[in-house]
Structure formats: C-alpha cells, structure tokens
C-alpha angles and dihedrals in degrees: 000000000000114000102146113124140128105243098159111031119209120249092261096038117132123217090231090060092046089051091050090055100039103036109017090040090056090048091052091049094050091051090049090051092055092045090053095042092240109181100208140016126199113207128193104217123163144237083245087077088076090060133224107279137154091233097053109130119252088253116021121213131198090261091068115102121257107246105164111182116251092215090059106064098201092049093045094049092050088053091051091048091050092050087052092050091049089053091051092050088060100038100033107030091159088075103074117209138210109189118189117198097200128202125214108316117219130177143145095293106015114138122178142125091292095053087046086063090056090050092062118105089244134013124237122226126186116238111252095013128102089202094200123194126209114206133199127196112243089231089056089054088054089048092054092048092051092048089052094049097046099043137058093243123129136173142085120297137178111228114209140120120254116279132008140248124222123218091255091054091048092050091050091051090049091048090237134132118257114217114203115209134175112253095241092054094050092045091052093047094050091047088060100037100047097059089048090055092242094123138022090219123090129200090268088072090074092076089040088062101042104035102040114159107243107212121226110212101193094111091050090056103036104033105024091036101225119126112195110239093220131044120227090261092048092049090053092047089050090051092046092052089052090052091053092049088055090050094246120148 
C-alpha cells in the first residue's frame, strides 16, 4: 500500500524535494515491487490528478484524462505518478494495481490546507463558480484500502462520498460569511501577499477554488463494491461536530 505523498508542504519545502518524494519515491517503490515479485500494489492518488480546468465536466469519472496542472505541484506530481502507473500497467501487467483518486479527506482530527480554509474568519468564493467540494470520511478511505488489500480487485476508482458542497453551503454550515470576489482580484491579491509571507496560498489557488474536479463515485460503488458510509454533507457535519467538541469556531 503506497500512501507516501506531500500534501501540505512545509514553509521551507522545495519543489525538488516534493518531486523526489511523490514521483521518484513512487518509481523506486514500483521497481522494488517488481524485484520482490509483488503481485499487487494499492496506490493513493488524488482527484487533483485530473487537474483544475475550466472544461472539467460537472462530475468527473475515471475515464477522464489526468491533466494535473504544472503550476500546482501536488496536482502535477499526481499526474506524473499516474502516467508512470499507466506505463507499468502496459509493460508490467503482472503487477496488478488499485489506484484510488481520493477526494478531500475529513475526519475527527484531520488538519490540512483545506481545513485551514475553513478556519479563516470568512470564506472566499470566486464569482461565477460554484466551487464544489466532495468529501470522504477518513474511515471510508481505510475501508477502501482494506477491501483492495484483501480482495483480488484491481482498477482505478474515484473515492468520494455521494454529493458535493459548494463554498457558500460550507460557509453557512460554519456560520461564517462568504465573500465573493472576481478571479482577477483574488489572483492579484495572492500574488502580492504570498511573497510577503502574509498567506500560505499563492495565485495558483484561484483555479484550485473555481475549477475543482468533482468526483463521481459510481464506479467505486458498482464495480469495486464499496459504498461510502457517509455522504459529502454527512462527512462535513461529522468534521464540524468534532471542531465544536474541541472548542474551535
């Protein structure tokens, strides 16, 4: 089971290091699997592999091409890893693969760049964009991994709960104001603030917010045979309840 990846880089992290972990690390692991005659590898990829594009379909399926954006390191590295996996499926078919393209993971104690957005005093929405999020319960991710390990199944599957929540819906559930800004204004502001160390988000985050791939989970349920126990809305409510228990606003 290959889980290693840099999702939230540290302040002093370099892209070369992130590439060495995400891409070269995967290459090393695949070679080791072949050397040890491993029969199957389970890889945690991401919906980010599809990329953040204006022409993404409303609901994106596993048949869509992986077009991770070069300006967004995590997305780009997931694309490179998926290209590598596709090559291995052709050249090394004896190594079966289960590839999970996972949505935004939430749980009782999950903290990442996405939850940092929810911690802000107000949420930002892009004018003209619904900016939907699909969430998956961390225990459902574990359930998918276990099913992959203890079965003979292979293939590529989106991992997300049913449904999606837009930024405005999320803001309402958090009891926070949602500020709607034009894309050009937010991009310009982040281009100034990021170099000054006043925000962790760069101008590339604008497309991350407005062109998010919304993962369809039909194949996960009907072909892989795993039905997530919580919908996207239920996962968020579970996460929100945990925040309140910790006394977080």
